[in-house]
C-alpha positions in Angstrom: 36.0 3.2 16.4 33.4 6.0 16.8 33.7 5.3 13.0 33.3 1.5 13.0 30.2 2.1 15.4 29.0 5.3 13.4 28.8 7.6 16.4 30.2 10.5 17.7 33.5 9.8 20.0 32.3 11.9 22.9 29.1 9.7 22.9 31.4 6.6 22.5 33.4 8.2 25.6 30.5 9.0 28.0 29.3 5.3 27.4 32.0 3.9 27.5 33.1 5.8 31.1 29.2 4.5 32.2 29.8 0.9 31.3 33.3 0.8 33.0 31.2 2.3 35.9 29.4 -0.6 36.0 31.1 -3.3 35.7 31.2 -4.0 32.4 34.1 -4.5 30.3 34.4 -1.3 27.1 35.1 -3.6 24.9 32.0 -5.4 25.6 30.5 -2.3 24.8 32.4 -1.0 21.6 31.4 -4.8 20.1 27.8 -4.1 21.4 27.5 -0.8 19.4 29.3 -2.2 16.5 26.8 -4.7 16.2 24.0 -2.5 16.4 25.5 -0.3 13.5 25.7 -3.7 11.6 22.3 -4.3 12.5 21.1 -1.0 11.5 22.7 -1.0 8.4 21.0 -4.2 7.0 17.1 -3.0 7.9 18.2 0.4 6.4 19.4 -2.2 3.1 16.1 -4.1 3.0 13.7 -3.4 5.8 14.6 -7.0 7.6 17.5 -8.4 9.3 18.3 -9.3 12.6 17.1 -6.1 14.2 13.9 -5.5 12.6 11.8 -7.3 15.0 13.1 -5.2 17.6 13.0 -1.7 16.0 9.3 -2.8 15.1 8.3 -3.7 18.7 10.0 -0.2 20.2 8.4 2.1 17.1 11.4 2.7 15.7 11.2 1.5 11.9 9.2 4.6 11.1 11.5 6.8 12.5 14.6 4.9 10.9 13.4 4.7 7.7 12.1 8.5 7.4 15.8 9.4 8.3 14.9 11.0 11.6 16.9 8.2 13.5 20.4 8.6 11.4 23.1 6.8 12.9 23.5 4.0 15.9 24.0 6.8 18.6 20.8 7.9 17.5 19.3 4.6 17.6 20.8 3.8 20.7 19.2 6.7 22.4 15.5 6.5 21.1 15.7 2.5 22.0 16.8 3.5 25.5 13.9 6.0 25.8 11.3 3.6 24.0 12.6 0.9 27.1 11.6 2.6 29.5 8.0 2.9 29.0 8.4 -0.7 29.1 6.9 -2.3 32.1 8.6 -5.6 32.8 12.5 -5.8 32.6 
């Protein structure tokens, strides 16, 4: 699963644990991180795709295209950090 999601196995295990402790299904998290990886791939192909607008609004576009954020794990963590600065949930 970590290969499919383009993350480290440690990252995946930690977030699966957190997910299960908060009442969500592990499978839902696995699906979500896999979807993030697919959308990241589409974005890297042509700068577009379903996640392009979200990456732009979170200020991640330049970091992704420069290679600073290299995989789903990096993008996930950067997105979480960016969302902490948003006042309204």
